[in-house]
C-alpha positions in Angstrom: 28.2 20.4 -52.3 28.1 24.2 -51.6 28.3 26.7 -54.4 29.0 30.4 -53.4 29.0 33.3 -55.9 29.7 36.9 -55.0 29.8 39.7 -57.6 29.5 43.3 -56.4 26.2 43.5 -54.5 25.0 40.1 -55.8 25.4 37.1 -53.5 24.2 33.6 -54.1 24.7 30.4 -52.1 23.4 27.0 -53.2 23.5 23.7 -51.4 23.4 20.8 -53.8 23.3 17.2 -52.4 25.8 15.0 -54.2 23.3 12.1 -54.2 21.1 14.1 -56.5 23.7 14.6 -59.2 22.8 11.5 -61.3 19.1 12.5 -61.0 19.8 16.0 -62.1 21.6 14.9 -65.2 18.3 13.2 -66.3 16.9 16.7 -66.7 19.7 18.1 -68.9 18.2 18.4 -72.4 19.4 16.0 -75.1 20.1 19.0 -77.3 22.9 20.0 -74.8 24.6 16.6 -75.3 24.1 16.8 -79.0 25.9 20.2 -79.0 28.8 18.8 -76.9 29.1 15.8 -79.1 29.3 18.0 -82.2 32.2 19.9 -80.7 34.1 16.8 -79.6 36.6 15.1 -81.9 36.3 11.4 -82.8 36.6 8.8 -81.3 35.5 10.5 -78.0 32.3 12.0 -79.5 30.7 8.5 -79.0 31.2 8.9 -75.2 29.3 12.1 -74.9 25.9 10.7 -73.9 23.5 11.2 -71.1 23.9 7.6 -70.0 27.8 7.9 -69.8 27.5 11.1 -67.9 25.2 9.6 -65.3 27.4 6.5 -65.0 30.6 8.6 -64.4 28.9 10.8 -61.9 27.5 7.8 -60.1 30.9 6.2 -59.9 32.6 9.4 -58.6 30.1 10.1 -55.9 31.6 7.5 -53.6 35.1 9.0 -53.9 33.8 12.6 -53.5 32.0 11.7 -50.2 35.3 10.8 -48.7 36.6 14.3 -49.2 33.9 16.3 -47.6 34.8 19.9 -47.1 37.4 20.0 -49.9 37.3 23.2 -51.9 37.5 22.2 -55.6 37.1 25.7 -57.1 38.2 29.0 -55.6 38.3 32.0 -58.0 38.7 35.6 -57.0 38.8 38.3 -59.7 40.4 41.7 -59.4 36.9 43.3 -59.5 35.9 41.4 -56.4 34.0 38.6 -58.1 34.3 35.4 -56.1 33.3 31.8 -56.9 33.8 28.9 -54.5 32.7 25.2 -54.8 33.1 23.1 -51.7 32.3 19.4 -51.4 
């Protein structure tokens, strides 16, 4: 996955392998999931867990690999700010 951000003179480009997504979710603090769970209404609040997130990402990776090159986010603001996420 390629993430590109351009805002004024600031430019950033990141390449993130899809295979690392489940591994990266292990490093998200539990407090972040607790915060998301507190803002989610029942009965869905029980699904906001690190394990569920890892399972969903793991299941989606196979489908995402079949659409390599697909641009899933493309945002251009009037001030020239640009964000693009390409698989």
